N, C-alpha and C positions, 0 to 999 in steps of 0.2 A: 488422421485428416487433416490437413492442411486447411485453411482459409483462405490462402491467397487469390482462388479462383472465385469468392464470393463477391459481390458489388454489397455497396452499402446498403441500398435497398433490401436484398435477401439476407442480409443481417440482421435488420431493425424488424425485417417483417417476421421471422420465428425465435422471438425471445426464447432463450432456455429458463429463466429463472423471472417469476414475478417481477415486475419492475414499479410498483406501484409504491407509493411512499406508505401507505398502509405495512405493508411486509417489513420495509426498509425499517419501521417503527417497532416493527413484533423483532425482529432479529436484535436491533439495539437493546430492548429491553429484556431480551434472555441473556445478552452479554453484560447488563448490568444486575441483574440477578446472578447469573455466576460468577461479577465479579465481587459480589456482596456477598455470597458464600465463602468463596476462595480467598478473600483477602484476609479473612481474622485467621485461618488456617496458616498462609503462608508468614503471614506475620509474626504466628507461634513458631516457625520455623526459622526466620530469620528474625532475630527480636530487636536488633538496631536500627531497623529500619522505619518503623513507624506505621500505624495503620494509612493515614493517608500518601504516604507515597507508596505502598504496595497497592491499595485500592487504584490509585490514577495510572501506576504503571501496567497492571492488569487488564485497565478498564482499554489504555489505549492499544494494546496490544489484540484484543478482542476485538476491538471496532476497524482496526487495521486489518485481522485477519479475517472478519468479514465481507470489509471493503473488496479484499483479494477476491476474494470465492465468489463474488457478483457481479463481477466486471470483465470487460476484455478490450477495453480502450487503454491506450499507451499509459495515456496522463495519469488516469486514474489507479491504475495497477504500480506506476511509482508514488505516487502519492500513500496509498496501503502500504508499499513495503517501507517509505518514511516514517509512516504513523506506526507500524509496527518496531521500526527501529528505534525511535525514539522513547517508546514505552520501555523498551530493553536498557536504553540506555541511562533513563531517571533510576530505574533498579538497581543498575549495576553500578552507576557511579555512585548511590549512596552503601553501596559494598565496597567499592574499592574507591579510593581517593587520588589515585595516581593520576598525576598530568599527562603521562606520555597515554595512558589508554584513553583517558580525554580526546587527547589531541586525536590519536588514532581512529577514534569512532567519527570525529569530526570530518578526515578525510574521509572516511566511508561513506558518509552525509552526502559529502559534496561530488563524490564521486558519484553516486546514484543518482543525483541531482544531474549532473551531468550527462551522464547516460540516458537518462530521460529526454533532457533537451535535445540530443543528438538523435533518439530515436524519433521524435517528433517531428524532428527538422527535417529527418531523411522521408518519414513517412508522406509529408507532405510533399517534399521534392520529388519523390519516386510515382508520385498520382501524376504529374505533367509532363513526367516523359515516356510513360507507356505508349505502345504502339509508334514510338518514333526511332528511325535509326541514328547512329551514330555521324553528327555532323550534320542532318535536316535540323531545319528552323519550323517552329510551331507555325501552322495557316493562318 
């Protein structure tokens, strides 16, 4: 089912997930507990990384996934994707020290940010052009 025919009022009138700050804090606490439990095991599997690097990257990945799961706004989705990607980059940069890989990950970050800005601009421009034919001026 697409959401193209929904107005902004209908979208905010029927929220799917709880949108209160308490729910978000609860989810952040769950991610923090899972990070504390998983970081020690991941650090034992990859011994050269260190516990702070593993815990920080797993926390970023978890928070980004939560952000992706509870929102449908384009800006917040792009920020969630960038958060997940930065968590992955922290862990991967500690494993692989190649400059080429770091450059490619930077290009992916820039491309994702460019895509997000393009989608935001087209979303706002598209809302002005609805209902007009080519060449018509706004009233």
